[in-house]
Backbone as a printed PyTorch tensor [residue, N CA C, xyz], in Angstrom:
tensor([[[ 90.0940,  85.5530,  86.9250],
         [ 89.7360,  86.9750,  87.0930],
         [ 88.3540,  87.1040,  87.5440]],

        [[ 88.1180,  88.0190,  88.5050],
         [ 86.7660,  88.2410,  89.0200],
         [ 85.8340,  88.7560,  87.9340]],

        [[ 84.5200,  88.5810,  88.1610],
         [ 83.5300,  89.1260,  87.2560],
         [ 82.8900,  90.4090,  87.8060]],

        [[ 82.9200,  90.5760,  89.0910],
         [ 82.2650,  91.7430,  89.6780],
         [ 83.2330,  92.9170,  89.5900]],

        [[ 82.6370,  94.0760,  89.1840],
         [ 83.3880,  95.2940,  88.9030],
         [ 84.2180,  95.7450,  90.0530]],

        [[ 83.5940,  95.8400,  91.2480],
         [ 84.3000,  96.3240,  92.4830],
         [ 85.4500,  95.4000,  92.7960]],

        [[ 85.2270,  94.0830,  92.6450],
         [ 86.3660,  93.1590,  92.9970],
         [ 87.5180,  93.3430,  92.0250]],

        [[ 87.1500,  93.6090,  90.7460],
         [ 88.2140,  93.8470,  89.7290],
         [ 89.0290,  95.0460,  90.1350]],

        [[ 88.3600,  96.1110,  90.6260],
         [ 89.0470,  97.3630,  91.0570],
         [ 89.9530,  96.9950,  92.2590]],

        [[ 89.4080,  96.0900,  93.2040],
         [ 90.1950,  95.7170,  94.3280],
         [ 91.4660,  94.9440,  93.9370]],

        [[ 91.3860,  94.1710,  92.9320],
         [ 92.5460,  93.4170,  92.4250],
         [ 93.6410,  94.3810,  91.8680]],

        [[ 93.1660,  95.3630,  91.1270],
         [ 94.1240,  96.3490,  90.5800],
         [ 94.7650,  97.1280,  91.6880]],

        [[ 93.9490,  97.5280,  92.7040],
         [ 94.4630,  98.3230,  93.7680],
         [ 95.4810,  97.5050,  94.6490]],

        [[ 95.1800,  96.2420,  94.8380],
         [ 96.0390,  95.4360,  95.6800],
         [ 97.3560,  95.1460,  94.9350]],

        [[ 97.3660,  95.0400,  93.6040],
         [ 98.5380,  94.9150,  92.8670],
         [ 99.4260,  96.1810,  92.9650]],

        [[ 98.8180,  97.3230,  92.8400],
         [ 99.5590,  98.5710,  92.9870],
         [100.1790,  98.7520,  94.3800]],

        [[ 99.3290,  98.3570,  95.3890],
         [ 99.8470,  98.4370,  96.7460],
         [101.0070,  97.4750,  96.9770]],

        [[100.8930,  96.3210,  96.3520],
         [101.9510,  95.2860,  96.5130],
         [103.2370,  95.8180,  95.9170]],

        [[103.1860,  96.4270,  94.7500],
         [104.3700,  96.9550,  94.1340],
         [104.9780,  98.1110,  94.9980]],

        [[104.1210,  98.9250,  95.5400],
         [104.5900,  99.9910,  96.3970],
         [105.2320,  99.4000,  97.6450]],

        [[104.6540,  98.3800,  98.2410],
         [105.1170,  97.7830,  99.4350],
         [106.5410,  97.0960,  99.2280]],

        [[106.6230,  96.3960,  98.1100],
         [107.8570,  95.6860,  97.7270],
         [108.9720,  96.6940,  97.5700]],

        [[108.6340,  97.8190,  96.9150],
         [109.6290,  98.8890,  96.6590],
         [110.1060,  99.4700,  97.9940]],

        [[109.1790,  99.7380,  98.8760],
         [109.4550, 100.3780, 100.1450],
         [110.3530,  99.4620, 100.9920]],

        [[109.9830,  98.1740, 100.9820],
         [110.7670,  97.2140, 101.7500],
         [112.2130,  97.1180, 101.2570]],

        [[112.3430,  97.1580,  99.9290],
         [113.6780,  97.0880,  99.2990],
         [114.4540,  98.3050,  99.6640]],

        [[113.8110,  99.4950,  99.6340],
         [114.5450, 100.7490,  99.9470],
         [114.9740, 100.7120, 101.4120]],

        [[114.1270, 100.1720, 102.2900],
         [114.3970, 100.0780, 103.6980],
         [115.6460,  99.2250, 103.9040]],

        [[115.6630,  98.0890, 103.2520],
         [116.7170,  97.1670, 103.3840],
         [118.0990,  97.7750, 102.8920]],

        [[117.9380,  98.5890, 101.7720],
         [119.1370,  99.2940, 101.3120],
         [119.6490, 100.3140, 102.3380]],

        [[118.7930, 101.0540, 102.9670],
         [119.1710, 101.9830, 104.0290],
         [119.8620, 101.2660, 105.1660]],

        [[119.3190, 100.0970, 105.5380],
         [119.9430,  99.3170, 106.6290],
         [121.3070,  98.8290, 106.2750]],

        [[121.4850,  98.3660, 105.0090],
         [122.7910,  97.9220, 104.5840],
         [123.8100,  98.9870, 104.5300]],

        [[123.3770, 100.1360, 104.1040],
         [124.2950, 101.3220, 104.0590],
         [124.6830, 101.7010, 105.5170]],

        [[123.7690, 101.6690, 106.4240],
         [124.0990, 102.0050, 107.8130],
         [124.9940, 100.9700, 108.4330]],

        [[124.7890,  99.7160, 108.1480],
         [125.6810,  98.6560, 108.6660],
         [127.0380,  98.8440, 108.0910]],

        [[127.1460,  99.1390, 106.8150],
         [128.4630,  99.3580, 106.2360],
         [129.2100, 100.5170, 106.8260]],

        [[128.4230, 101.6080, 107.0700],
         [129.0450, 102.7920, 107.7070],
         [129.4660, 102.4740, 109.1490]],

        [[128.7840, 101.6780, 109.8220],
         [129.1330, 101.3230, 111.1360],
         [130.4160, 100.4660, 111.1870]],

        [[130.3860,  99.4740, 110.3300],
         [131.5610,  98.5910, 110.2650],
         [132.8200,  99.2120, 109.7970]],

        [[132.6850, 100.2090, 108.8980],
         [133.8590, 100.8710, 108.3850],
         [134.3610, 102.0070, 109.3370]],

        [[133.5420, 102.3320, 110.3260],
         [133.9050, 103.4180, 111.2700],
         [133.8440, 104.7290, 110.6070]],

        [[132.9860, 104.8680, 109.6190],
         [132.7780, 106.0940, 108.8670],
         [132.3650, 107.2390, 109.7520]],

        [[132.7690, 108.4850, 109.4490],
         [132.4000, 109.6430, 110.2830],
         [130.9300, 109.9700, 110.1180]],

        [[130.3940, 109.6700, 109.0250],
         [128.9310, 109.9630, 108.7380],
         [128.0130, 108.8020, 109.2750]],

        [[128.6210, 108.0190, 110.1470],
         [127.8820, 106.8290, 110.6460],
         [126.5530, 107.2540, 111.3250]],

        [[126.6250, 108.2350, 112.1760],
         [125.4150, 108.6580, 112.9160],
         [124.3360, 109.1060, 111.9720]],

        [[124.7170, 109.8580, 110.9110],
         [123.7370, 110.3320, 109.9280],
         [123.0640, 109.1800, 109.1760]],

        [[123.8600, 108.1770, 108.7200],
         [123.2720, 107.0980, 107.9940],
         [122.3990, 106.2000, 108.8970]],

        [[122.7380, 106.0650, 110.1100],
         [121.8630, 105.2490, 111.0760],
         [120.6110, 106.0170, 111.3350]],

        [[120.7060, 107.3610, 111.4500],
         [119.4860, 108.1850, 111.7330],
         [118.5100, 108.0890, 110.5300]],

        [[119.0780, 108.0930, 109.2790],
         [118.2610, 107.9890, 108.1040],
         [117.5820, 106.6220, 108.0300]],

        [[118.3330, 105.5680, 108.3830],
         [117.7490, 104.1660, 108.2990],
         [116.6890, 104.0360, 109.3340]],

        [[116.8790, 104.5260, 110.5280],
         [115.8500, 104.4810, 111.6250],
         [114.6050, 105.2070, 111.1570]],

        [[114.8130, 106.3720, 110.6080],
         [113.6770, 107.1690, 110.1680],
         [112.8850, 106.4410, 109.0310]],

        [[113.5710, 105.7760, 108.1210],
         [112.9000, 105.0950, 107.0600],
         [112.1770, 103.8370, 107.5750]],

        [[112.7700, 103.2090, 108.5520],
         [112.1330, 102.0330, 109.2460],
         [110.8180, 102.4940, 109.8690]],

        [[110.8690, 103.6120, 110.5630],
         [109.6760, 104.1880, 111.2530],
         [108.6300, 104.4750, 110.2080]],

        [[108.9740, 105.0400, 109.0480],
         [108.0230, 105.3790, 108.0200],
         [107.3590, 104.1490, 107.4560]],

        [[108.0900, 103.1010, 107.1870],
         [107.4540, 101.8530, 106.6820],
         [106.5350, 101.2290, 107.6490]],

        [[106.8670, 101.3050, 108.9590],
         [105.9950, 100.7470, 109.9700],
         [104.6930, 101.6180, 110.0770]],

        [[104.8690, 102.8740, 109.9810],
         [103.7660, 103.8540, 110.1010],
         [102.7730, 103.6120, 108.9860]],

        [[103.2640, 103.3170, 107.7430],
         [102.4410, 103.0550, 106.6150],
         [101.7610, 101.6390, 106.6050]],

        [[102.2550, 100.8780, 107.5670],
         [101.6420,  99.5040, 107.6260],
         [102.3600,  98.4430, 106.6910]],

        [[103.4900,  98.8190, 106.1720],
         [104.1930,  97.9110, 105.2930],
         [104.9190,  96.8910, 106.0580]],

        [[105.4630,  97.1510, 107.2270],
         [106.0070,  96.1750, 108.1170],
         [105.2900,  96.3470, 109.4790]],

        [[105.2980,  95.3320, 110.2980],
         [104.6730,  95.3710, 111.6240],
         [105.5300,  96.2620, 112.5300]],

        [[104.8950,  96.8960, 113.4440],
         [105.6190,  97.8370, 114.3370],
         [106.6480,  97.0730, 115.1700]],

        [[106.3620,  95.8710, 115.5540],
         [107.3190,  95.1180, 116.3750],
         [108.4920,  94.7180, 115.5280]],

        [[108.2730,  94.4830, 114.2700],
         [109.3880,  94.1520, 113.3180],
         [110.3230,  95.3920, 113.1130]],

        [[109.6410,  96.5280, 113.0810],
         [110.3900,  97.8130, 112.9510],
         [111.1690,  98.0660, 114.2160]],

        [[110.5930,  97.8030, 115.3820],
         [111.3530,  97.9660, 116.6520],
         [112.5370,  97.0130, 116.7090]],

        [[112.3640,  95.7800, 116.2990],
         [113.4020,  94.7970, 116.2460],
         [114.5740,  95.2730, 115.3480]],

        [[114.2500,  95.6920, 114.1650],
         [115.2340,  96.1540, 113.2140],
         [116.0330,  97.3800, 113.7850]],

        [[115.3340,  98.3200, 114.3370],
         [115.9700,  99.4880, 114.9010],
         [116.8480,  99.1060, 116.0630]],

        [[116.3670,  98.2840, 116.8990],
         [117.1130,  97.7860, 118.0640],
         [118.4900,  97.1180, 117.6940]],

        [[118.3650,  96.2670, 116.6700],
         [119.5780,  95.5590, 116.2500],
         [120.5840,  96.5810, 115.6090]],

        [[120.0160,  97.5690, 114.9250],
         [120.9750,  98.5260, 114.2450],
         [121.5990,  99.3560, 115.3460]],

        [[120.8320,  99.8440, 116.3170],
         [121.3780, 100.7050, 117.3750],
         [122.3210,  99.9270, 118.2470]],

        [[122.0740,  98.6470, 118.5010],
         [122.9320,  97.8080, 119.2690],
         [124.3240,  97.7150, 118.5490]],

        [[124.2250,  97.5000, 117.2470],
         [125.4870,  97.3840, 116.4520],
         [126.2460,  98.6930, 116.4770]],

        [[125.5450,  99.8160, 116.4120],
         [126.2200, 101.1300, 116.4490],
         [126.8710, 101.3950, 117.7630]],

        [[126.1540, 101.0110, 118.7830],
         [126.7110, 101.2290, 120.1660],
         [127.9520, 100.3400, 120.3840]],

        [[127.9000,  99.1120, 119.9080],
         [129.0440,  98.2690, 120.0260],
         [130.2340,  98.8130, 119.2900]],

        [[129.9980,  99.3290, 118.1160],
         [131.0840,  99.9250, 117.2790],
         [131.6750, 101.1570, 117.9460]],

        [[130.7920, 102.0070, 118.5350],
         [131.2410, 103.2070, 119.2050],
         [132.0850, 102.9340, 120.4160]],

        [[131.7050, 101.8410, 121.1340],
         [132.3890, 101.4460, 122.3840],
         [133.7770, 100.9450, 122.0150]],

        [[133.9720, 100.2640, 120.9030],
         [135.1910,  99.6700, 120.5400],
         [136.1860, 100.7100, 119.9520]]])
């Protein structure tokens, strides 16, 4: 544990941020799983779940929790899957 007061505060802050980031990543993955399940089942609410997932991916990238290229990759794969399902 650090001895300097400001560094102690930084440690506390980084732990809080870490918990927030882990929670946000988990929520994002859940949204993606739900969207994939809706796409695969051919659910009528497919477009809505995909839109929510894409929105949440954008929010996590905007907050700096994931890299913007990683967000673009995830969205691209999801949209590609949705387009393939719509075509079939």
